[in-house]
N, C-alpha and C positions, 0 to 999 in steps of 0.2 A: 852580648850576642847570645841568642837563644840556641839551645841544643837543637830545637826543632828545625832550624834553618839548615842544619847539616843533613837532614833526612830527605831522601828522594823517593819518588813514588814507584819506580820500576822494581820488578821482582829481583833483578840481578843488578843491584846498584853498583855503579862503576867506582873503583878505587883509583882515583885519578891523580891526587896530589902526591908529591914525594913523601910528605909526612905520613899520609894514610898508607901508601904502599910499603914504606919501611915498617910501620907498625903492623900491617897485615902479615908481612913475612915473619916478624917476631912472634906474632900470635900462632902462625902456622908451625913454626919450629917448636914452640912450647907444647902444642898438642901432639906433634909427632914424637917428641921426646917422652911424652907420657903414654905412648902406645896407641895413639889414635891416627896413625898413618893410613890405616885402611879407610877411615872416613875422608881424609884428604884426597885419597885416590878415587873414592866413590863420587866425591863432589867435583872431580876433575879440576883441581886447583893447583896441580903441580907446576904449571907454567907460571901462574900468577905468583906462586910462593917460591919459585926458582929452586925446586927440589926435584930429585930424580928417583929417590928410593922411598917415596911416601908409602908405597904399598909393599914394603918389605915383608916377606912371608911371616917372619917371627912376630909381627904386630897383630896378624890376623888371629892368632891363637888366643889372644887376650880380648878379642872383640866383645864377647859376652861373658867374660870370666867373672869370678866373684870379686875381683879387685877393681872392676870397671868404675864403680862409684868413687872409690878412694882416689883413683888416678884422675878422674874428672875433677874432683874437689882440689887435688894438688895443682892441676892446670889452672883452674879458676883463681885459686889463691895466688899463684905466681904471676898471673896477668894483671892483678890489681883490683881497685875498688869497683870499676864498672862490671867486671865479670863476676866478682864475688856477689854483688847485689843482684845481678841477673840470675846467678845460680840459686840465690835465696828465693827468687820469684819462681824459678822452675821447681823448687822443692814443694810448691803448693799444687803442682799440676798432676794430681793423682789420676786425672782422666787420660793422661797420655804416657806417663812414665811408670816403670815397675816400682814396686814398694821398696826393694832393696836399694835402688838408685835414689829414690826420694829420701830414704833414711840417711844416706850419706850426705846428700845435698843439704839436708836440714842442719848438718853440723857446721856448715860454712860460717866462719866468722872472719871479719877483717882484722888480721893481726898486723898492726901498723906501728912502726917505730916513729916516735915523735920527731917533728922537724926541729933542727937546731934553732935556738931563739933568734939568731941573726936573721934567718929567713922570716920568722914571725915578726920581728921588729920592722923589717922592710915592708911587710904587708900592712902593719899598723900605721907606718908613716905614709904609705900610699893612700890609705882610706881615711885616716883620722887627722892627718897633717903631721908635719915634721915635729911639731911641739906637742904631740899627743900625750906625753907624760904629765903635762900640766893638769890633766883631768884626774890624775890618780895620786893618792898618797903612797900606795904600795902597788907593785905588780910582780907577782911571782913568775920568774922566768922558767921555772920547772912546770911542765904541763900537768894539769890535774887529771886529764883523760885524753886519749888519742884515738881517733877514728879514721876511716878511709878518706873522708872528704875534708875534715877539719880537726882541730884540737882545741882543748879548753885550758885557759889559764885563770887563776884566781887573782882578784885585785880588790883594792878599796878606793872608792872615789874620794875626792877632796871633801865632799859633803858628809863623809863618814859611812856611807852605805857600802855593804859588802856585795861584790858583784863577781860574775865570771865573764870572761871574754871568749866567745867561740869564734875562732879565726880559721878561715879557709886556707888549705894548703896552697902555697904559691905554685902556679903552673898546672893545677889539677884540672881546671876547666877545659883547656884545649885537648888534654889527654882523653877526658871523658867524651868530648864531642867527637873526636876521631874514632874512639871505640864504638860509640853508638852508630856512626856511619858504617863502620865495618860490620857490626852486629846485624844491621839491616841487610847488608849485602849477603852475609853468610846465611841469614834466615831465608833469603830468596833461593840460594843454592840448595839449602837443605830441603825446602818445600818441593823443589823440582826433582831432587835426587831420591827422596824417600816419600812414597805415597802416604804412608801413615802420618807423616809430619803435617800434611795439609790440614788435618782436623784440629791441630793445635793453634792454627792461625798465628804462626811465629812472627810474621811481620807486624800483625796487629799488636801482638804482645810487646814487640820491641818499641813500637810507637807509643804505647801506653807507658812502657818503662821509661822512654825518653821524657815524656811529660812529667812523670814522677821525679826523675832525676833533675829536670830543669827547675822544679820547685825546691829540691834540696840544695841546689847550687845557688839559689837566690835567698839569702837569709832574710830579706824583707818579706818574702812569702811566709817563712816560718814565723816571723813576728806577727803577721796578719792572722795566721792560724791560732797563735796563742791568744790574741785579742778576741777571736771568735769563740774559743773555748771559754775564755773568761766571761763573755756575755752569756753563753749558754748555761753556765753554772753560777750565775749571779744569784746570791741568796742561799747557796748550798755551802754548808760548813764542813764538807768532807774532802774538799779538794783545794789545792793551791797551785796556781799557774804563775811562774816567775814573771815579774814585771820587766818590761823591755824599756831600755833607755834609748829612745829613738834618735835623739840628737847625737849619740855616740855610735850609732849603728849604720851599716851600709849593706850592700849586696853580699859582701864577703867578710864582714865583721859584725857580730851580734853581741851587744853588751846587755846583760840581764841580771836580775836579782839572784844572789846566791842563796840556795835553799840548803839549810843545815839539817840533814836527815840521814836515816839509815835504810839500807835495802832490806827486803824481806828476810834474806838469808842472814844478815847481820842481827836482825831482831831475834830470829830463831836461835842464833849462836849465843845471844845474851840470855837465853832461857826465858824469854817473855812470851806471853800469850799473843798469838797473831790472828786469832779468829775474827775479831772485830775489824781489823785492818783489811783482811781478805774480803770480808763482806762489803766494805766500803769500795774496795777495788772493783768488785763485780758490779756494784751499783753505778759507779762511774762509767765503766765499760759498756754496760747495757743501756744506760741513758744515752751515751754517744751513738750506739748502734741503732737502737730501736725507737728512740724518741726524737733525737736531733737529726739523725741521718748524716751526721758529720763526725767522723771518728778518727782517733789516733791509729795510724797504720802500723805501728810497731810498739804496742803497749806491753812489752815483755817486762819481767820483774826488774831488770837493770835500769829501766826508764821510769821507775816509780820509787819514791822515797817516802818512808814513814817518818812524819815529823813528830816532835815532842808533844805537840798539842793534839795529836791523833789524826790530823789531816794528812792526806797523801799529796806529795808534790809530784807533778807530772813534768817530765823532761823530754827533750828531743822531739819537737812537734813538726819537724820538716816534712815527714811523710804522713799524709792524711788520706782518708777515703771519704767518698760522698755517695749517698744514695738519694736518687730523686724521689719525690713523694710516691710516684707510681711503683718504683722498685721497692721502696720501703714497705708499701702495702703488701706487695707480693711476698716479701720475706716474712712479714708478720703472719700472712696467711699460711705459709709453710710451717712456721713455728707453732701457730695455733693448732694446725692439723697434727703436728708432732705430739704436743702435750695432750691431745685428745685422742690419739691413736686413730686418726682418720686417714687411713692409708690411701684411699682413692683421692682424698683432698690433697695429700702430699704430691701424688703424681700429676693431678690436674694443675696445681699451682706451679710446680717446677716447669711443666710444659708451657704455661702462660708466660713464665719469666724467660724462657730459653730463646735461643736464636737458631732455628732449623737451617741447616746448610742445604738440604735437599728435601724431597717429599718424605714425610715420616709416617711409618706404620704405627699409628697411635696405640691401638690395642696391644701390640708387642711392647711398645715403650712403657705403657701403663703396667703391664704384667711384670716387666723387669724392675720398674721403680717400686712397685708394691712388694716384690720379693726382697729388695734391699731394705725397705722400710720395716718389713716384718722382722728381719734379723736384729734390727736395732731397737724396736719398740715393743713388739708383742711379747708379753710375759717378762719384760725387763723392768726392774724397779726404777722409778724415776731418778733416783740418785745415781744410777749406773748408766744412764743414757748420755752419750757423747755427741752433742749436736754437731760440733766441728767435723768429727769423723764421719757422721752420717752425711753431712753436706758434701764432703769429699767423695764419698761413694756415689752419691746422687749425680755429681758432676761427671765422674768416671763412667757411670752407667749411661748417662745422656750421650756422652761422646760416642758410644757404640752404635747409637742410632743417628749419627751425624748431626747431633745437636750440641751447640756450643753455648756456654753460659757467659753472660756479660762480665766484663773485667771487674766492674765495681762489686759484683756479687762474689767473685772469687776472692777479691781482697777482703770482703766482709767475712767470708768463712775462714780465711787465714787469721783474721783478728779474733774470731771466736775460738779457733784452735789454740791461739796464744793464751787466751784467758783460761780455757780448760786445762792447758798444760800447767799453768800456775797452780790450779786446784790440785792436780795430780801430784805435783812435786812438793808443794808447800803445805797445802791444807786438804788432805784426802778426805776428811770428814765433811767438807763443805759440799753441798749439792748445787751445782751451777744451774741445773734446769729449774729447780724450785725457786732459786733467786731470780731467774729470768721471768717467771710466771707473772708477777705483778706488772712488769713493764709491758709484756705482751698483752695482758688483759687491759691495761690502760690504753694502749695503742688501738686495740680493737674497739674499745668504748668511744674513743675520740673519733674514730672513723665514722661511726654511726650516730654521732651527736647531731642535734638539730642544726648547729652552725655549719658542721662539715657537710651534711646533706644539702643544706641551703647553698653552700658554695659549689658543690658538685652539680646540683641541678641547674644553677645559673650558668655554669660553664657549659653543660650539655645543651642548654637552651640556646646559648650563643652559637655553638657549633651548628645546631639545627637551623638557626636563623641564617647563618652564613650559607649553609647548603641550599636553603630555600631561595635565597637571593641569587644564587648562581644558576638555578634551573632555567630562568627565562633566557639566559645566554647559552647555556650548555645544550638544552634540548633542540633549539633551532639548528645549532651547529651539527648536532648528531643527525638530525633529519636531513639536513643539506648534504652531509657526507653520504648517507644511504641513497638519496635520490640521484646524486651525481655519479655514483659508482666508485667514489674514493674509498668507501667503507662497504664491504660486501660480506655477507654471512651465508655460507653454503650448508644446508641441512637436508637430510633425507626425510621421507615421510615418517618413518619410525622414530627418528630422532626428534622430529618436530612434535609428534604426539607426546613423547616422554617429556620434552621441554615444556609443552603446554601444561601438562599435569604438574610438573615441578614449579612452573610459574604461578599456577593457581594456588599451590601450597604456599609459595613464598609471599604471594599477595595477601593471603589470609593471615599469615604470620606477621607480615609487615603492619597490617591494620591493627592486629591485637597488640603488637609491640608499640605502635604509635599511641593507641589508647593508654597503655600502661605508662609510657613516658609522659604524656600530657597530664595524666592524673598525678603522677609523682611530682611533676613541676608545679602544678597548681597547688598541691598540698604543701609543698615547700614554700612557694611564694606567699601562701596564706599566713605563714608565720610572721611575715613582715607587716601584716595589716593590724594596726592597733585596735583595741577595744573589743576583740572577739572573745566569746566565752572560752575559758581555759579549763582543760581537764586536770585531774589531780597531779599528773606527772609533767605539767608544763606545756602541753600541746593543745592548740585550739580544736574545738569540735569540727570546724570546717576542714582543717588539715587532716584530722583523723578520718573524716568521711572520704575526702579525696584519696588519701593513702589506702583506704579500704578498697575503693574501686581499682586503684592501681594494683593492689595485691591480687584482686580477682582476675584482672586481665593478665597479670604475670603468671598466675597459676594456670590459666587456660593456655597460655603460650607454652609453658613447660609441659603441660599434659599432652599437648598435641605435637610434641617433638622438638621444641626449642626453635632456635633461629636458623639453624643450618640443616 
């Protein structure tokens, strides 16, 4: 059963089942006990929670006190894995929450006592069969590690291979599903009660959170992620992804290869040099982020092992992020502008990537964005630039202009913050920006390679062809609507004159743009024609001529004011 089935679309999702209602009251009592009764009163939830003193005056004094963050962390920790993970996501929302609260939320860790082996044994019997022990020579009943959703036990297969079993906690799925249902309802209440909360898109955040958790609850998805990472890094000798034993795995049990390695902190404690391992770590993280567009969502040092052969073992692949090719291009544009101190380019690309909630005053947005970028980039040595912090500030600055950033982008900058955090704590001499430069440069080069231009041009040509094919149907319908009176446009003489001038300008721009597009396409398609004379850098003369005409018309288009 998917978590997503428990989510409803209304802003005030109803808590209807007895299970949800009981859990809802438990959650309310925890928040009230931590001094958040004022919020319960503000949300008008006293009747649902069956409490009378939610707005007790003594709780109001702590509403914005210095201990607010600590009390919120205590509440999330007490409520369990769903709330801990949601708090960790909130810790990345520098666009909406104050820095002191973010600092406290970033300390959230799921401190979980391991389940007794009797409960784990029942899970293994349920998923691997009553005779599951026949597959193992040994199975350590003491957990190797324990987390909020599952715990890990070490074992040896009868074939002699050393493995670990990642076993989901029994009964955790219905608890998380109920909590997600309640979180969505609370998000609706909060957005209605606090105007400033609407810019956070809390309900959208909860839905994205639900998708992420549904992946973590299905260990088959984690196995698929590991296989994709293995394909992406085939031929690379810096990384090792554990092998999954699919015949012994299920949605709640994952049997995988045991990796014998040490954490970065253990290597440091042993007095060994860690610089090369850290560089490998950045190479892996940046390849995932900038080249593959498929990245580990929680690549903190605890999920990375330094192997004896120098490779890095990557663990816990349940949470991953994805960037579409278009979003990846925009991120590369931002980073390329950052390393070249192109402040206007940073503002322009952030705006292109963002999702405006209302009409945006772009000059004001650009001025604020440039001001933020200046503080991080101008006069700052490359080694001291913190890309993750810069992205966080850009997201926060955009929110002030009612602009929201896509979820996959915020997850990406959280991943960058994680990698930079490792550099600060373990290898302060390593320059993350300099290590990122070759990946950014490679991505920019690939974007403008003949193959990529060819692919883009063919795609654009297909879109133009589809648009052209739709005109014979669309134009008669439009004219019919105008003639029959179903579609009417009322304009005064002054407005008509202004509209005519604007239309003439648009027509000229459209013609120039059409010439530019046609010549770009012709130049690209010429690359497919065999036997044409080739220039020194691998491009035919015909393509170069077509692209020259395209560049000319593009220049006239820009010189006369662009497309808008």
